[in-house]
C-alpha positions as CSV (number, residue, x, y, z in Angstrom):
1,M,-148.0,63.8,71.6
2,T,-148.6,64.0,67.9
3,P,-148.3,60.6,66.3
4,R,-146.0,59.8,63.2
5,H,-148.1,58.8,60.1
6,F,-146.8,57.2,56.6
7,L,-149.1,59.4,54.3
8,N,-146.5,59.9,51.8
9,T,-143.1,58.7,51.2
10,Q,-142.4,62.7,50.5
11,D,-142.6,63.3,54.0
12,W,-140.0,60.7,55.3
13,S,-136.3,61.3,54.9
14,R,-134.4,59.1,52.3
15,N,-132.3,58.2,55.3
16,D,-135.8,56.8,57.0
17,L,-136.9,55.1,53.9
18,D,-133.9,53.5,53.3
19,A,-134.3,52.1,56.8
20,L,-137.5,51.0,56.0
21,L,-136.4,49.3,52.6
22,A,-133.4,47.6,54.6
23,Q,-136.0,46.4,57.7
24,A,-138.1,45.1,54.7
25,T,-134.9,43.4,53.5
26,A,-134.5,41.5,56.9
27,F,-138.3,40.8,57.1
28,K,-137.9,38.8,53.9
29,R,-135.5,36.8,55.3
30,S,-136.9,36.0,58.5
31,K,-140.8,36.7,58.5
32,L,-141.7,35.8,62.4
33,G,-141.5,38.6,64.5
34,D,-142.7,40.1,67.8
35,Q,-142.6,43.8,66.9
36,L,-146.4,44.2,67.6
37,K,-147.2,41.1,70.0
38,G,-149.9,42.8,71.6
39,R,-150.7,45.7,69.7
40,S,-153.3,45.8,66.7
41,I,-154.5,47.7,63.3
42,A,-157.9,48.5,62.0
43,L,-157.6,48.4,58.8
44,V,-160.4,51.0,57.2
45,F,-161.3,50.0,53.5
46,F,-163.6,52.5,51.6
47,N,-162.7,50.6,48.8
48,P,-162.1,46.8,46.8
49,S,-158.8,45.5,47.7
50,M,-156.6,41.6,47.3
51,R,-153.0,42.4,47.8
52,T,-153.5,45.2,50.3
53,R,-155.8,43.8,52.7
54,T,-154.0,40.3,52.6
55,S,-150.8,41.6,52.8
56,F,-151.5,44.0,55.9
57,E,-153.8,41.3,57.9
58,L,-150.6,38.7,57.1
59,G,-148.5,40.7,58.2
60,A,-149.7,42.1,61.5
61,F,-150.2,38.3,62.6
62,Q,-146.4,37.7,61.7
63,L,-145.8,40.0,63.8
64,G,-147.7,39.1,66.4
65,G,-150.2,41.7,66.1
66,H,-154.1,41.4,65.0
67,A,-155.9,43.1,62.3
68,I,-159.8,44.3,62.3
69,V,-161.1,44.9,58.8
70,L,-163.7,47.9,58.7
71,Q,-165.9,48.8,55.5
72,P,-167.9,51.9,56.4
73,G,-171.0,51.5,54.9
74,K,-170.9,47.5,54.8
75,D,-170.0,46.3,58.2
76,A,-169.2,49.8,59.8
77,W,-171.7,52.6,59.5
78,P,-171.2,55.5,57.2
79,I,-168.6,58.4,57.9
80,E,-169.3,62.3,57.1
81,F,-165.9,64.1,56.8
82,E,-167.3,67.5,55.8
83,L,-167.1,70.1,59.0
84,G,-170.0,72.0,59.8
85,K,-172.3,69.6,58.0
86,V,-175.7,68.7,58.7
87,M,-175.7,65.2,58.8
88,D,-179.3,64.3,57.9
89,G,-177.8,62.1,55.1
90,E,-176.8,58.3,54.7
91,A,-173.4,59.1,57.3
92,E,-173.9,58.3,60.4
93,E,-171.2,59.5,62.3
94,H,-168.2,61.9,61.7
95,I,-164.8,61.6,61.1
96,A,-163.9,63.4,64.3
97,E,-165.6,60.5,66.5
98,V,-164.8,57.7,64.4
99,A,-160.6,58.6,64.8
100,Q,-160.5,59.4,67.8
101,V,-162.5,56.1,69.3
102,L,-160.4,53.9,66.8
103,G,-157.3,55.3,68.6
104,R,-158.8,54.7,71.9
105,Y,-158.9,50.7,70.7
106,V,-156.0,50.3,68.5
107,D,-152.5,51.3,67.7
108,L,-152.5,51.9,64.2
109,I,-155.1,52.5,61.4
110,G,-154.4,51.9,58.0
111,V,-156.9,53.9,55.2
112,R,-158.0,52.6,51.8
113,A,-160.2,55.4,50.2
114,F,-160.1,56.1,46.5
115,P,-160.7,59.3,44.8
116,K,-164.7,59.9,44.0
117,F,-163.7,60.8,40.3
118,V,-165.9,63.4,39.8
119,D,-163.9,67.0,41.0
120,W,-160.4,66.7,41.3
121,S,-159.8,70.0,43.0
122,I,-161.7,68.1,45.7
123,D,-160.1,64.6,45.5
124,R,-156.5,66.0,45.2
125,Q,-157.4,67.0,49.1
126,D,-157.2,63.5,50.0
127,R,-159.7,64.6,52.4
128,V,-160.5,61.0,53.9
129,L,-156.8,60.3,54.4
130,E,-155.7,63.8,55.9
131,S,-158.9,63.6,58.4
132,F,-158.0,60.4,59.7
133,A,-154.6,61.9,60.2
134,K,-156.2,65.2,61.8
135,Y,-158.7,63.8,64.2
136,S,-156.6,60.2,64.8
137,P,-154.1,59.5,68.1
138,V,-152.6,56.8,66.8
139,P,-150.3,56.5,63.9
140,V,-152.0,56.3,60.2
141,I,-150.9,54.5,57.1
142,N,-152.1,55.5,53.6
143,M,-153.4,51.7,51.9
144,E,-153.8,54.0,48.9
145,T,-155.6,57.2,48.2
146,I,-154.1,59.6,45.7
147,T,-151.1,58.1,46.5
148,H,-149.5,54.6,46.9
149,P,-146.6,54.8,49.0
150,C,-146.7,51.1,50.6
151,Q,-146.5,50.3,46.7
152,E,-143.9,52.7,46.1
153,L,-141.7,51.1,48.8
154,A,-142.3,47.3,47.8
155,H,-141.6,48.5,43.8
156,I,-138.2,49.8,44.8
157,L,-137.1,46.4,46.9
158,A,-138.0,44.8,43.8
159,L,-135.8,47.1,41.8
160,Q,-132.9,46.6,44.6
161,E,-133.0,42.9,44.3
162,H,-133.2,42.9,40.6
163,F,-130.5,45.0,40.0
164,G,-128.1,43.6,43.1
165,T,-127.4,47.0,44.7
166,T,-129.4,49.9,46.9
167,D,-127.8,52.6,44.1
168,L,-130.6,53.1,41.3
169,R,-128.9,56.1,40.5
170,G,-128.0,56.6,36.6
171,K,-131.1,54.0,35.7
172,K,-133.4,54.8,32.9
173,Y,-136.5,54.7,34.6
174,V,-139.9,54.8,32.0
175,L,-143.2,55.2,33.4
176,T,-145.5,54.7,30.7
177,W,-149.2,55.5,30.5
178,T,-151.1,52.1,29.2
179,Y,-154.6,51.9,28.1
180,H,-157.7,51.0,30.1
181,P,-161.5,50.6,29.0
182,K,-162.1,52.7,32.1
183,P,-160.4,56.1,33.5
184,L,-158.6,55.3,36.3
185,N,-156.9,56.4,39.7
186,T,-153.9,58.3,39.3
187,A,-152.2,57.2,42.4
188,V,-149.4,54.8,41.4
189,A,-148.6,56.5,39.0
190,N,-147.8,59.8,41.0
191,S,-146.2,57.4,43.7
192,A,-144.0,56.1,40.8
193,L,-142.8,59.5,39.8
194,T,-142.5,60.3,43.5
195,I,-139.9,57.8,44.2
196,A,-137.9,57.0,41.2
197,T,-137.3,60.6,41.1
198,R,-136.4,60.2,44.7
199,M,-133.6,57.1,44.2
200,G,-131.8,59.5,41.6
201,M,-132.9,57.5,38.6
202,D,-133.3,59.1,35.0
203,V,-137.0,59.4,34.8
204,T,-139.3,59.4,31.7
205,L,-142.8,60.0,32.1
206,L,-144.4,58.6,28.9
207,C,-148.2,59.5,28.1
208,P,-150.1,60.1,24.9
209,T,-150.5,63.9,25.0
210,P,-150.2,66.8,27.7
211,E,-153.7,66.3,29.1
212,Y,-151.8,63.1,30.7
213,V,-149.3,64.6,32.2
214,L,-149.9,64.2,36.5
215,D,-151.0,66.7,38.5
216,E,-148.6,69.6,39.4
217,R,-148.1,68.3,42.9
218,Y,-146.7,65.1,41.7
219,M,-144.7,66.9,39.1
220,G,-143.3,69.4,41.4
221,W,-142.3,66.6,44.1
222,A,-140.4,65.0,41.4
223,E,-138.3,68.4,39.9
224,K,-137.2,68.9,43.7
225,N,-136.6,65.4,44.1
226,V,-133.9,65.3,41.1
227,A,-132.5,68.4,42.2
228,E,-131.5,67.1,45.6
229,S,-131.1,63.6,44.5
230,G,-129.6,63.7,40.9
231,G,-130.7,62.1,37.8
232,S,-133.5,63.7,35.8
233,L,-137.3,63.9,34.5
234,I,-138.4,64.5,31.2
235,V,-141.9,64.3,29.7
236,S,-142.4,62.3,26.6
237,H,-145.3,61.4,24.3
238,D,-142.8,59.5,21.8
239,I,-142.8,55.7,22.5
240,E,-139.6,54.4,20.9
241,S,-137.7,57.4,22.2
242,A,-139.1,56.7,25.7
243,Y,-138.5,52.7,25.7
244,R,-135.2,53.1,23.8
245,G,-131.8,51.9,26.5
246,A,-134.7,51.9,29.1
247,D,-133.5,50.1,32.4
248,V,-137.3,49.8,34.2
249,V,-140.2,50.0,32.6
250,Y,-143.3,50.5,34.7
251,A,-146.5,50.6,33.5
252,K,-150.0,52.2,34.9
253,S,-153.5,53.4,33.0
254,W,-154.8,56.5,34.6
255,G,-157.6,59.0,33.4
256,A,-156.4,62.6,32.1
257,L,-156.9,65.0,34.7
258,P,-158.7,67.9,32.7
259,Y,-161.6,65.9,32.0
260,F,-162.0,64.6,35.5
261,G,-165.5,64.2,36.3
262,N,-166.4,64.5,33.1
263,W,-165.2,61.4,31.2
264,A,-167.4,61.1,28.0
265,P,-165.3,63.6,25.9
266,E,-161.9,61.5,27.3
267,K,-163.1,58.3,25.8
268,P,-162.2,58.9,22.5
269,I,-158.9,60.3,23.0
270,R,-157.9,57.4,25.4
271,D,-159.2,54.9,22.4
272,Q,-156.7,56.4,20.2
273,Y,-153.8,55.1,22.0
274,Q,-154.4,51.4,23.1
275,H,-150.9,51.2,20.9
276,F,-149.6,52.3,24.4
277,I,-149.7,48.7,25.7
278,V,-146.4,47.4,26.9
279,D,-145.0,44.5,24.4
280,E,-142.3,42.5,23.1
281,A,-141.5,45.0,20.4
282,K,-141.2,48.1,22.8
283,M,-139.3,46.0,25.2
284,A,-136.9,45.0,22.5
285,L,-135.9,48.6,22.3
286,T,-134.5,48.6,26.1
287,N,-131.4,47.6,27.8
288,H,-132.7,44.6,28.6
289,G,-134.9,46.2,30.8
290,V,-137.0,45.0,33.9
291,F,-141.0,45.5,33.5
292,S,-143.1,45.6,36.4
293,H,-147.1,46.6,37.4
294,C,-148.7,47.5,40.6
295,L,-151.4,45.1,40.1
296,P,-154.1,43.6,39.0
297,L,-153.2,44.0,35.5
298,R,-155.8,43.2,32.6
299,R,-153.5,41.3,30.2
300,N,-153.0,42.1,26.7
301,V,-154.6,45.5,27.3
302,K,-152.3,46.9,29.4
303,A,-149.4,44.4,29.0
304,T,-149.0,41.2,26.3
305,D,-149.1,37.5,27.5
306,A,-145.4,37.4,26.6
307,V,-144.6,40.5,29.2
308,M,-146.3,39.3,31.4
309,D,-144.6,35.5,31.2
310,S,-141.2,36.7,30.7
311,P,-138.1,36.6,32.9
312,Q,-138.0,40.4,32.6
313,C,-141.1,40.8,34.4
314,I,-140.8,41.2,38.2
315,A,-144.4,42.3,39.3
316,I,-144.7,38.9,41.4
317,N,-141.4,40.1,43.2
318,E,-142.8,43.8,43.9
319,A,-146.6,42.2,44.8
320,E,-144.6,39.8,47.7
321,N,-143.1,42.7,48.7
322,R,-145.5,44.5,50.1
323,L,-146.1,41.9,53.0
324,H,-142.3,42.7,53.9
325,V,-141.9,46.8,53.6
326,Q,-146.2,47.1,55.1
327,K,-144.0,45.1,58.6
328,A,-141.3,47.6,58.4
329,I,-143.6,50.5,58.2
330,M,-146.2,49.2,61.1
331,S,-143.0,48.2,63.1
332,A,-141.4,51.5,62.4
333,L,-144.7,53.6,63.7
334,I,-145.6,51.6,66.5
335,R,-144.5,53.1,69.8
């Protein structure tokens, strides 16, 4: 039987997503359960983590399950993902064996694997995640690769809690690029754009120049979602008009895709736009808007202390919700 995976929210129906959010709300009210009693999940981390590892380990424990953390290349063998490769390099085993063997041991597999930041045409294939899904006999969960679907649900749950409704249609949602000294992954931005349009909000993607517009796949998903769910989507490079009247401001840093793997020419462009920081003046333009970020966040680089410490900041609530939505995901996938 082909397992059902949780790789992207776009793969799940709106009814299924609503059910996950409802279950997450229930877990938030009563955190202990037995949905994973006697079950296990392998958490495979190719990249560092704090919130993701903690929330998945605790979530499995609170539902009666057991989590095993693996770090290929550190406490587990390095893995090869290319088919037909002569494995005479660092990798000791192939994903074809790794995923199948893990699937004989555990009931779920979580995967966290960031892009290599060398060639976007390769990274956008999401090869690590897709390979696990291809070979695993048990459900695979995306713990962040080039998208971050668990963060999406935690974000939407926090917004529903803040506004006191599950219906977010009509809300002006600003996904704003912010400066960072390093070119970062587009995963959270891809996911925020996907879920905000899925929920029928009026979405503005605010970024410095057209070079910072997201990959056509996720722009296409957003346009499809708008057509199906209502709402709207615009791309803006004007800070004042984007912020004005916003109900939600969601901030994230990311590197410009045309410079992927050749970041030196991108840095002086990025350095020009440090004023995209989320500050009190920009938030004053909003409709008493709420602010959030996926964390970690560099204070006074991405957002000011005053914004982060304000009552309108729900980043901590969103981070807490990772625990609850991931419990909902795990319990929905277990069989």
